[in-house]
mmCIF file of the N, C-alpha and C atoms, coordinates in Angstrom:
data_MODEL
# 
_entry.id   MODEL 
# 
loop_
_atom_site.group_PDB 
_atom_site.id 
_atom_site.type_symbol 
_atom_site.label_atom_id 
_atom_site.label_alt_id 
_atom_site.label_comp_id 
_atom_site.label_asym_id 
_atom_site.label_entity_id 
_atom_site.label_seq_id 
_atom_site.pdbx_PDB_ins_code 
_atom_site.Cartn_x 
_atom_site.Cartn_y 
_atom_site.Cartn_z 
_atom_site.occupancy 
_atom_site.B_iso_or_equiv 
_atom_site.pdbx_formal_charge 
_atom_site.auth_seq_id 
_atom_site.auth_comp_id 
_atom_site.auth_asym_id 
_atom_site.auth_atom_id 
_atom_site.pdbx_PDB_model_num 
ATOM 1   N N  . MET A 1 1  ? 39.136 50.845 71.787 1.00 0.00 ? 1  MET A N  1 
ATOM 2   C CA . MET A 1 1  ? 40.482 50.482 71.376 1.00 0.00 ? 1  MET A CA 1 
ATOM 3   C C  . MET A 1 1  ? 40.212 48.678 71.554 1.00 0.00 ? 1  MET A C  1 
ATOM 4   N N  . PRO A 1 2  ? 40.785 47.411 70.313 1.00 0.00 ? 2  PRO A N  1 
ATOM 5   C CA . PRO A 1 2  ? 40.770 46.675 70.137 1.00 0.00 ? 2  PRO A CA 1 
ATOM 6   C C  . PRO A 1 2  ? 41.371 45.835 71.110 1.00 0.00 ? 2  PRO A C  1 
ATOM 7   N N  . LYS A 1 3  ? 41.881 45.325 70.994 1.00 0.00 ? 3  LYS A N  1 
ATOM 8   C CA . LYS A 1 3  ? 41.968 43.824 72.151 1.00 0.00 ? 3  LYS A CA 1 
ATOM 9   C C  . LYS A 1 3  ? 43.158 43.567 71.742 1.00 0.00 ? 3  LYS A C  1 
ATOM 10  N N  . MET A 1 4  ? 44.357 43.537 73.408 1.00 0.00 ? 4  MET A N  1 
ATOM 11  C CA . MET A 1 4  ? 45.721 43.064 72.838 1.00 0.00 ? 4  MET A CA 1 
ATOM 12  C C  . MET A 1 4  ? 46.243 41.953 72.120 1.00 0.00 ? 4  MET A C  1 
ATOM 13  N N  . LYS A 1 5  ? 46.699 41.948 71.627 1.00 0.00 ? 5  LYS A N  1 
ATOM 14  C CA . LYS A 1 5  ? 47.224 40.076 70.720 1.00 0.00 ? 5  LYS A CA 1 
ATOM 15  C C  . LYS A 1 5  ? 47.817 40.206 72.137 1.00 0.00 ? 5  LYS A C  1 
ATOM 16  N N  . THR A 1 6  ? 47.683 38.553 72.358 1.00 0.00 ? 6  THR A N  1 
ATOM 17  C CA . THR A 1 6  ? 48.620 37.345 73.086 1.00 0.00 ? 6  THR A CA 1 
ATOM 18  C C  . THR A 1 6  ? 50.514 36.639 72.636 1.00 0.00 ? 6  THR A C  1 
ATOM 19  N N  . ARG A 1 7  ? 50.791 37.506 72.648 1.00 0.00 ? 7  ARG A N  1 
ATOM 20  C CA . ARG A 1 7  ? 51.911 36.865 72.282 1.00 0.00 ? 7  ARG A CA 1 
ATOM 21  C C  . ARG A 1 7  ? 53.051 34.986 72.636 1.00 0.00 ? 7  ARG A C  1 
ATOM 22  N N  . LYS A 1 8  ? 52.099 33.753 71.415 1.00 0.00 ? 8  LYS A N  1 
ATOM 23  C CA . LYS A 1 8  ? 51.682 32.513 71.913 1.00 0.00 ? 8  LYS A CA 1 
ATOM 24  C C  . LYS A 1 8  ? 52.181 31.710 72.877 1.00 0.00 ? 8  LYS A C  1 
ATOM 25  N N  . SER A 1 9  ? 53.910 32.363 72.614 1.00 0.00 ? 9  SER A N  1 
ATOM 26  C CA . SER A 1 9  ? 54.879 32.182 72.557 1.00 0.00 ? 9  SER A CA 1 
ATOM 27  C C  . SER A 1 9  ? 55.713 31.807 73.646 1.00 0.00 ? 9  SER A C  1 
ATOM 28  N N  . ALA A 1 10 ? 54.838 33.073 74.204 1.00 0.00 ? 10 ALA A N  1 
ATOM 29  C CA . ALA A 1 10 ? 55.890 33.450 75.508 1.00 0.00 ? 10 ALA A CA 1 
ATOM 30  C C  . ALA A 1 10 ? 54.219 32.804 77.020 1.00 0.00 ? 10 ALA A C  1 
ATOM 31  N N  . ALA A 1 11 ? 53.000 32.878 76.300 1.00 0.00 ? 11 ALA A N  1 
ATOM 32  C CA . ALA A 1 11 ? 52.264 32.439 76.860 1.00 0.00 ? 11 ALA A CA 1 
ATOM 33  C C  . ALA A 1 11 ? 52.484 30.557 76.974 1.00 0.00 ? 11 ALA A C  1 
ATOM 34  N N  . LYS A 1 12 ? 53.065 29.951 76.312 1.00 0.00 ? 12 LYS A N  1 
ATOM 35  C CA . LYS A 1 12 ? 53.845 28.767 76.346 1.00 0.00 ? 12 LYS A CA 1 
ATOM 36  C C  . LYS A 1 12 ? 54.569 28.051 77.531 1.00 0.00 ? 12 LYS A C  1 
ATOM 37  N N  . ARG A 1 13 ? 55.100 28.788 77.162 1.00 0.00 ? 13 ARG A N  1 
ATOM 38  C CA . ARG A 1 13 ? 56.157 30.007 78.346 1.00 0.00 ? 13 ARG A CA 1 
ATOM 39  C C  . ARG A 1 13 ? 56.088 29.426 80.268 1.00 0.00 ? 13 ARG A C  1 
ATOM 40  N N  . PHE A 1 14 ? 55.294 30.899 79.980 1.00 0.00 ? 14 PHE A N  1 
ATOM 41  C CA . PHE A 1 14 ? 54.968 31.289 81.452 1.00 0.00 ? 14 PHE A CA 1 
ATOM 42  C C  . PHE A 1 14 ? 53.843 30.249 82.404 1.00 0.00 ? 14 PHE A C  1 
ATOM 43  N N  . LYS A 1 15 ? 53.389 30.873 83.506 1.00 0.00 ? 15 LYS A N  1 
ATOM 44  C CA . LYS A 1 15 ? 52.995 30.176 84.259 1.00 0.00 ? 15 LYS A CA 1 
ATOM 45  C C  . LYS A 1 15 ? 52.293 31.549 85.577 1.00 0.00 ? 15 LYS A C  1 
ATOM 46  N N  . PHE A 1 16 ? 51.183 31.186 85.480 1.00 0.00 ? 16 PHE A N  1 
ATOM 47  C CA . PHE A 1 16 ? 51.747 32.712 87.126 1.00 0.00 ? 16 PHE A CA 1 
ATOM 48  C C  . PHE A 1 16 ? 50.905 31.984 87.912 1.00 0.00 ? 16 PHE A C  1 
ATOM 49  N N  . THR A 1 17 ? 51.226 32.025 88.701 1.00 0.00 ? 17 THR A N  1 
ATOM 50  C CA . THR A 1 17 ? 50.772 31.155 90.934 1.00 0.00 ? 17 THR A CA 1 
ATOM 51  C C  . THR A 1 17 ? 49.551 32.986 90.519 1.00 0.00 ? 17 THR A C  1 
ATOM 52  N N  . GLY A 1 18 ? 48.547 32.083 92.213 1.00 0.00 ? 18 GLY A N  1 
ATOM 53  C CA . GLY A 1 18 ? 47.634 32.511 92.745 1.00 0.00 ? 18 GLY A CA 1 
ATOM 54  C C  . GLY A 1 18 ? 48.423 34.062 93.149 1.00 0.00 ? 18 GLY A C  1 
ATOM 55  N N  . THR A 1 19 ? 49.429 33.802 93.890 1.00 0.00 ? 19 THR A N  1 
ATOM 56  C CA . THR A 1 19 ? 49.683 35.071 94.070 1.00 0.00 ? 19 THR A CA 1 
ATOM 57  C C  . THR A 1 19 ? 50.788 36.304 93.219 1.00 0.00 ? 19 THR A C  1 
ATOM 58  N N  . GLY A 1 20 ? 50.800 35.856 92.540 1.00 0.00 ? 20 GLY A N  1 
ATOM 59  C CA . GLY A 1 20 ? 51.408 36.450 90.943 1.00 0.00 ? 20 GLY A CA 1 
ATOM 60  C C  . GLY A 1 20 ? 52.559 36.830 90.433 1.00 0.00 ? 20 GLY A C  1 
ATOM 61  N N  . LYS A 1 21 ? 53.328 35.356 91.135 1.00 0.00 ? 21 LYS A N  1 
ATOM 62  C CA . LYS A 1 21 ? 54.277 34.990 90.163 1.00 0.00 ? 21 LYS A CA 1 
ATOM 63  C C  . LYS A 1 21 ? 54.657 34.435 89.218 1.00 0.00 ? 21 LYS A C  1 
ATOM 64  N N  . ILE A 1 22 ? 55.707 34.985 88.417 1.00 0.00 ? 22 ILE A N  1 
ATOM 65  C CA . ILE A 1 22 ? 55.669 34.318 87.169 1.00 0.00 ? 22 ILE A CA 1 
ATOM 66  C C  . ILE A 1 22 ? 56.232 33.166 87.137 1.00 0.00 ? 22 ILE A C  1 
ATOM 67  N N  . VAL A 1 23 ? 56.000 32.117 86.876 1.00 0.00 ? 23 VAL A N  1 
ATOM 68  C CA . VAL A 1 23 ? 56.828 31.190 86.458 1.00 0.00 ? 23 VAL A CA 1 
ATOM 69  C C  . VAL A 1 23 ? 57.526 30.556 85.571 1.00 0.00 ? 23 VAL A C  1 
ATOM 70  N N  . ARG A 1 24 ? 58.730 30.045 85.318 1.00 0.00 ? 24 ARG A N  1 
ATOM 71  C CA . ARG A 1 24 ? 59.945 29.673 84.046 1.00 0.00 ? 24 ARG A CA 1 
ATOM 72  C C  . ARG A 1 24 ? 60.384 28.398 84.374 1.00 0.00 ? 24 ARG A C  1 
ATOM 73  N N  . ARG A 1 25 ? 60.441 27.821 83.242 1.00 0.00 ? 25 ARG A N  1 
ATOM 74  C CA . ARG A 1 25 ? 61.474 26.245 83.229 1.00 0.00 ? 25 ARG A CA 1 
ATOM 75  C C  . ARG A 1 25 ? 62.889 27.038 82.996 1.00 0.00 ? 25 ARG A C  1 
ATOM 76  N N  . ASN A 1 26 ? 63.760 25.909 83.657 1.00 0.00 ? 26 ASN A N  1 
ATOM 77  C CA . ASN A 1 26 ? 65.186 26.646 83.410 1.00 0.00 ? 26 ASN A CA 1 
ATOM 78  C C  . ASN A 1 26 ? 65.534 25.971 82.277 1.00 0.00 ? 26 ASN A C  1 
ATOM 79  N N  . THR A 1 27 ? 67.199 27.348 82.194 1.00 0.00 ? 27 THR A N  1 
ATOM 80  C CA . THR A 1 27 ? 67.152 26.543 80.655 1.00 0.00 ? 27 THR A CA 1 
ATOM 81  C C  . THR A 1 27 ? 68.024 25.444 81.341 1.00 0.00 ? 27 THR A C  1 
ATOM 82  N N  . GLY A 1 28 ? 68.525 24.679 80.619 1.00 0.00 ? 28 GLY A N  1 
ATOM 83  C CA . GLY A 1 28 ? 69.517 24.262 80.418 1.00 0.00 ? 28 GLY A CA 1 
ATOM 84  C C  . GLY A 1 28 ? 69.715 22.622 79.719 1.00 0.00 ? 28 GLY A C  1 
ATOM 85  N N  . LYS A 1 29 ? 68.366 22.342 80.240 1.00 0.00 ? 29 LYS A N  1 
ATOM 86  C CA . LYS A 1 29 ? 67.388 21.011 80.104 1.00 0.00 ? 29 LYS A CA 1 
ATOM 87  C C  . LYS A 1 29 ? 67.471 20.433 78.425 1.00 0.00 ? 29 LYS A C  1 
ATOM 88  N N  . GLY A 1 30 ? 67.557 21.182 77.646 1.00 0.00 ? 30 GLY A N  1 
ATOM 89  C CA . GLY A 1 30 ? 67.517 20.312 76.048 1.00 0.00 ? 30 GLY A CA 1 
ATOM 90  C C  . GLY A 1 30 ? 67.585 19.415 75.431 1.00 0.00 ? 30 GLY A C  1 
ATOM 91  N N  . HIS A 1 31 ? 69.245 19.363 75.214 1.00 0.00 ? 31 HIS A N  1 
ATOM 92  C CA . HIS A 1 31 ? 69.522 17.631 75.728 1.00 0.00 ? 31 HIS A CA 1 
ATOM 93  C C  . HIS A 1 31 ? 70.951 18.096 75.360 1.00 0.00 ? 31 HIS A C  1 
ATOM 94  N N  . LEU A 1 32 ? 71.888 17.782 75.338 1.00 0.00 ? 32 LEU A N  1 
ATOM 95  C CA . LEU A 1 32 ? 73.116 17.603 75.515 1.00 0.00 ? 32 LEU A CA 1 
ATOM 96  C C  . LEU A 1 32 ? 73.896 17.604 77.113 1.00 0.00 ? 32 LEU A C  1 
ATOM 97  N N  . MET A 1 33 ? 72.735 16.599 77.402 1.00 0.00 ? 33 MET A N  1 
ATOM 98  C CA . MET A 1 33 ? 72.432 15.568 78.946 1.00 0.00 ? 33 MET A CA 1 
ATOM 99  C C  . MET A 1 33 ? 73.513 15.257 79.135 1.00 0.00 ? 33 MET A C  1 
ATOM 100 N N  . MET A 1 34 ? 74.191 13.689 78.436 1.00 0.00 ? 34 MET A N  1 
ATOM 101 C CA . MET A 1 34 ? 74.716 13.258 78.478 1.00 0.00 ? 34 MET A CA 1 
ATOM 102 C C  . MET A 1 34 ? 76.528 13.536 79.944 1.00 0.00 ? 34 MET A C  1 
ATOM 103 N N  . LYS A 1 35 ? 76.246 14.769 78.882 1.00 0.00 ? 35 LYS A N  1 
ATOM 104 C CA . LYS A 1 35 ? 78.117 15.219 80.491 1.00 0.00 ? 35 LYS A CA 1 
ATOM 105 C C  . LYS A 1 35 ? 77.640 16.012 81.258 1.00 0.00 ? 35 LYS A C  1 
ATOM 106 N N  . LYS A 1 36 ? 76.269 15.960 82.129 1.00 0.00 ? 36 LYS A N  1 
ATOM 107 C CA . LYS A 1 36 ? 76.257 17.091 83.241 1.00 0.00 ? 36 LYS A CA 1 
ATOM 108 C C  . LYS A 1 36 ? 75.879 15.776 84.557 1.00 0.00 ? 36 LYS A C  1 
ATOM 109 N N  . SER A 1 37 ? 75.690 16.393 85.275 1.00 0.00 ? 37 SER A N  1 
ATOM 110 C CA . SER A 1 37 ? 75.772 15.881 85.782 1.00 0.00 ? 37 SER A CA 1 
ATOM 111 C C  . SER A 1 37 ? 74.559 15.591 86.227 1.00 0.00 ? 37 SER A C  1 
ATOM 112 N N  . GLY A 1 38 ? 73.897 14.055 87.417 1.00 0.00 ? 38 GLY A N  1 
ATOM 113 C CA . GLY A 1 38 ? 72.916 14.458 87.919 1.00 0.00 ? 38 GLY A CA 1 
ATOM 114 C C  . GLY A 1 38 ? 71.820 14.790 88.561 1.00 0.00 ? 38 GLY A C  1 
ATOM 115 N N  . GLY A 1 39 ? 73.003 15.526 89.905 1.00 0.00 ? 39 GLY A N  1 
ATOM 116 C CA . GLY A 1 39 ? 72.684 16.834 90.658 1.00 0.00 ? 39 GLY A CA 1 
ATOM 117 C C  . GLY A 1 39 ? 72.138 18.116 89.864 1.00 0.00 ? 39 GLY A C  1 
ATOM 118 N N  . ARG A 1 40 ? 73.059 18.549 88.896 1.00 0.00 ? 40 ARG A N  1 
ATOM 119 C CA . ARG A 1 40 ? 72.618 19.709 87.886 1.00 0.00 ? 40 ARG A CA 1 
ATOM 120 C C  . ARG A 1 40 ? 71.663 19.050 86.624 1.00 0.00 ? 40 ARG A C  1 
ATOM 121 N N  . LYS A 1 41 ? 71.660 18.600 87.198 1.00 0.00 ? 41 LYS A N  1 
ATOM 122 C CA . LYS A 1 41 ? 70.054 17.298 85.494 1.00 0.00 ? 41 LYS A CA 1 
ATOM 123 C C  . LYS A 1 41 ? 68.368 18.069 87.605 1.00 0.00 ? 41 LYS A C  1 
ATOM 124 N N  . ARG A 1 42 ? 68.753 17.189 88.218 1.00 0.00 ? 42 ARG A N  1 
ATOM 125 C CA . ARG A 1 42 ? 67.997 17.628 88.925 1.00 0.00 ? 42 ARG A CA 1 
ATOM 126 C C  . ARG A 1 42 ? 67.852 19.234 89.505 1.00 0.00 ? 42 ARG A C  1 
ATOM 127 N N  . ARG A 1 43 ? 69.019 20.395 89.964 1.00 0.00 ? 43 ARG A N  1 
ATOM 128 C CA . ARG A 1 43 ? 68.616 21.259 90.569 1.00 0.00 ? 43 ARG A CA 1 
ATOM 129 C C  . ARG A 1 43 ? 68.210 21.994 89.241 1.00 0.00 ? 43 ARG A C  1 
ATOM 130 N N  . LEU A 1 44 ? 68.229 21.581 88.057 1.00 0.00 ? 44 LEU A N  1 
ATOM 131 C CA . LEU A 1 44 ? 67.617 22.185 86.235 1.00 0.00 ? 44 LEU A CA 1 
ATOM 132 C C  . LEU A 1 44 ? 66.508 22.083 86.045 1.00 0.00 ? 44 LEU A C  1 
ATOM 133 N N  . ASP A 1 45 ? 65.631 20.749 87.156 1.00 0.00 ? 45 ASP A N  1 
ATOM 134 C CA . ASP A 1 45 ? 64.042 20.543 86.842 1.00 0.00 ? 45 ASP A CA 1 
ATOM 135 C C  . ASP A 1 45 ? 63.406 22.107 87.643 1.00 0.00 ? 45 ASP A C  1 
ATOM 136 N N  . VAL A 1 46 ? 63.570 22.018 89.082 1.00 0.00 ? 46 VAL A N  1 
ATOM 137 C CA . VAL A 1 46 ? 62.769 22.498 89.201 1.00 0.00 ? 46 VAL A CA 1 
ATOM 138 C C  . VAL A 1 46 ? 62.567 24.358 88.894 1.00 0.00 ? 46 VAL A C  1 
ATOM 139 N N  . GLU A 1 47 ? 60.920 24.556 89.337 1.00 0.00 ? 47 GLU A N  1 
ATOM 140 C CA . GLU A 1 47 ? 60.701 26.175 87.770 1.00 0.00 ? 47 GLU A CA 1 
ATOM 141 C C  . GLU A 1 47 ? 61.381 26.726 89.006 1.00 0.00 ? 47 GLU A C  1 
ATOM 142 N N  . SER A 1 48 ? 61.551 27.967 88.050 1.00 0.00 ? 48 SER A N  1 
ATOM 143 C CA . SER A 1 48 ? 62.483 29.483 88.808 1.00 0.00 ? 48 SER A CA 1 
ATOM 144 C C  . SER A 1 48 ? 61.352 30.326 88.567 1.00 0.00 ? 48 SER A C  1 
ATOM 145 N N  . CYS A 1 49 ? 61.538 31.278 89.744 1.00 0.00 ? 49 CYS A N  1 
ATOM 146 C CA . CYS A 1 49 ? 60.765 32.845 89.421 1.00 0.00 ? 49 CYS A CA 1 
ATOM 147 C C  . CYS A 1 49 ? 61.205 32.992 87.998 1.00 0.00 ? 49 CYS A C  1 
ATOM 148 N N  . VAL A 1 50 ? 60.217 34.412 87.634 1.00 0.00 ? 50 VAL A N  1 
ATOM 149 C CA . VAL A 1 50 ? 60.912 35.590 86.690 1.00 0.00 ? 50 VAL A CA 1 
ATOM 150 C C  . VAL A 1 50 ? 61.590 36.125 88.071 1.00 0.00 ? 50 VAL A C  1 
ATOM 151 N N  . ALA A 1 51 ? 62.615 37.628 87.103 1.00 0.00 ? 51 ALA A N  1 
ATOM 152 C CA . ALA A 1 51 ? 63.247 37.986 88.092 1.00 0.00 ? 51 ALA A CA 1 
ATOM 153 C C  . ALA A 1 51 ? 62.389 38.998 87.944 1.00 0.00 ? 51 ALA A C  1 
ATOM 154 N N  . SER A 1 52 ? 62.155 40.902 89.231 1.00 0.00 ? 52 SER A N  1 
ATOM 155 C CA . SER A 1 52 ? 61.055 41.529 89.170 1.00 0.00 ? 52 SER A CA 1 
ATOM 156 C C  . SER A 1 52 ? 61.983 41.934 87.734 1.00 0.00 ? 52 SER A C  1 
ATOM 157 N N  . GLY A 1 53 ? 62.908 42.722 87.197 1.00 0.00 ? 53 GLY A N  1 
ATOM 158 C CA . GLY A 1 53 ? 63.136 43.976 87.064 1.00 0.00 ? 53 GLY A CA 1 
ATOM 159 C C  . GLY A 1 53 ? 62.153 43.409 85.472 1.00 0.00 ? 53 GLY A C  1 
ATOM 160 N N  . GLU A 1 54 ? 62.323 42.144 85.214 1.00 0.00 ? 54 GLU A N  1 
ATOM 161 C CA . GLU A 1 54 ? 61.675 41.452 83.445 1.00 0.00 ? 54 GLU A CA 1 
ATOM 162 C C  . GLU A 1 54 ? 60.139 41.490 83.673 1.00 0.00 ? 54 GLU A C  1 
ATOM 163 N N  . LYS A 1 55 ? 58.895 41.536 85.557 1.00 0.00 ? 55 LYS A N  1 
ATOM 164 C CA . LYS A 1 55 ? 57.598 40.841 84.966 1.00 0.00 ? 55 LYS A CA 1 
ATOM 165 C C  . LYS A 1 55 ? 57.169 41.981 84.563 1.00 0.00 ? 55 LYS A C  1 
ATOM 166 N N  . GLN A 1 56 ? 57.407 43.072 84.071 1.00 0.00 ? 56 GLN A N  1 
ATOM 167 C CA . GLN A 1 56 ? 56.039 43.606 83.196 1.00 0.00 ? 56 GLN A CA 1 
ATOM 168 C C  . GLN A 1 56 ? 56.577 43.522 81.807 1.00 0.00 ? 56 GLN A C  1 
ATOM 169 N N  . LYS A 1 57 ? 57.691 43.089 81.982 1.00 0.00 ? 57 LYS A N  1 
ATOM 170 C CA . LYS A 1 57 ? 57.730 42.946 80.094 1.00 0.00 ? 57 LYS A CA 1 
ATOM 171 C C  . LYS A 1 57 ? 56.715 41.166 79.793 1.00 0.00 ? 57 LYS A C  1 
ATOM 172 N N  . VAL A 1 58 ? 56.293 40.383 80.910 1.00 0.00 ? 58 VAL A N  1 
ATOM 173 C CA . VAL A 1 58 ? 56.046 39.723 80.696 1.00 0.00 ? 58 VAL A CA 1 
ATOM 174 C C  . VAL A 1 58 ? 55.270 39.679 80.544 1.00 0.00 ? 58 VAL A C  1 
ATOM 175 N N  . ARG A 1 59 ? 54.348 40.310 81.514 1.00 0.00 ? 59 ARG A N  1 
ATOM 176 C CA . ARG A 1 59 ? 52.581 40.744 81.375 1.00 0.00 ? 59 ARG A CA 1 
ATOM 177 C C  . ARG A 1 59 ? 52.487 41.701 80.029 1.00 0.00 ? 59 ARG A C  1 
ATOM 178 N N  . ARG A 1 60 ? 53.199 41.996 79.563 1.00 0.00 ? 60 ARG A N  1 
ATOM 179 C CA . ARG A 1 60 ? 52.161 42.722 78.646 1.00 0.00 ? 60 ARG A CA 1 
ATOM 180 C C  . ARG A 1 60 ? 52.586 41.828 77.261 1.00 0.00 ? 60 ARG A C  1 
ATOM 181 N N  . MET A 1 61 ? 53.343 40.925 77.130 1.00 0.00 ? 61 MET A N  1 
ATOM 182 C CA . MET A 1 61 ? 52.982 39.686 76.256 1.00 0.00 ? 61 MET A CA 1 
ATOM 183 C C  . MET A 1 61 ? 51.922 38.458 76.700 1.00 0.00 ? 61 MET A C  1 
ATOM 184 N N  . VAL A 1 62 ? 51.398 38.472 77.612 1.00 0.00 ? 62 VAL A N  1 
ATOM 185 C CA . VAL A 1 62 ? 50.247 37.766 78.756 1.00 0.00 ? 62 VAL A CA 1 
ATOM 186 C C  . VAL A 1 62 ? 49.348 38.950 79.025 1.00 0.00 ? 62 VAL A C  1 
ATOM 187 N N  . PRO A 1 63 ? 48.869 39.481 77.585 1.00 0.00 ? 63 PRO A N  1 
ATOM 188 C CA . PRO A 1 63 ? 47.994 39.921 78.898 1.00 0.00 ? 63 PRO A CA 1 
ATOM 189 C C  . PRO A 1 63 ? 46.406 39.578 79.669 1.00 0.00 ? 63 PRO A C  1 
ATOM 190 N N  . TYR A 1 64 ? 46.449 38.832 79.659 1.00 0.00 ? 64 TYR A N  1 
ATOM 191 C CA . TYR A 1 64 ? 44.756 38.191 79.870 1.00 0.00 ? 64 TYR A CA 1 
ATOM 192 C C  . TYR A 1 64 ? 45.619 37.208 81.125 1.00 0.00 ? 64 TYR A C  1 
ATOM 193 N N  . SER A 1 65 ? 46.074 37.253 81.177 1.00 0.00 ? 65 SER A N  1 
ATOM 194 C CA . SER A 1 65 ? 47.093 35.535 81.839 1.00 0.00 ? 65 SER A CA 1 
ATOM 195 C C  . SER A 1 65 ? 46.640 35.447 83.745 1.00 0.00 ? 65 SER A C  1 
ATOM 196 N N  . ALA A 1 66 ? 46.776 36.682 84.411 1.00 0.00 ? 66 ALA A N  1 
ATOM 197 C CA . ALA A 1 66 ? 46.771 37.489 85.207 1.00 0.00 ? 66 ALA A CA 1 
ATOM 198 C C  . ALA A 1 66 ? 46.392 38.635 85.847 1.00 0.00 ? 66 ALA A C  1 
# 
C-alpha cells in the first residue's frame, strides 16, 4: 500500500503537541487591524486548540505528524 500524502496547506497551519493536542492560530488577524481594539488583537494572539470533532479530520490531512 502506498504512503498517504500530507496536505501541505494543513501541515503549515497546525502544530501537534506532545500530549496529542492540535494547536491552531486564531482567525481575524490577517488584515483590517485598525478598527480592532488592542485587547481584541491581544486575545487573537493566543493560539487555540482544535475542537475534538475536528481532530480526526486534521489527523487524516497530516498523517505522519503525531
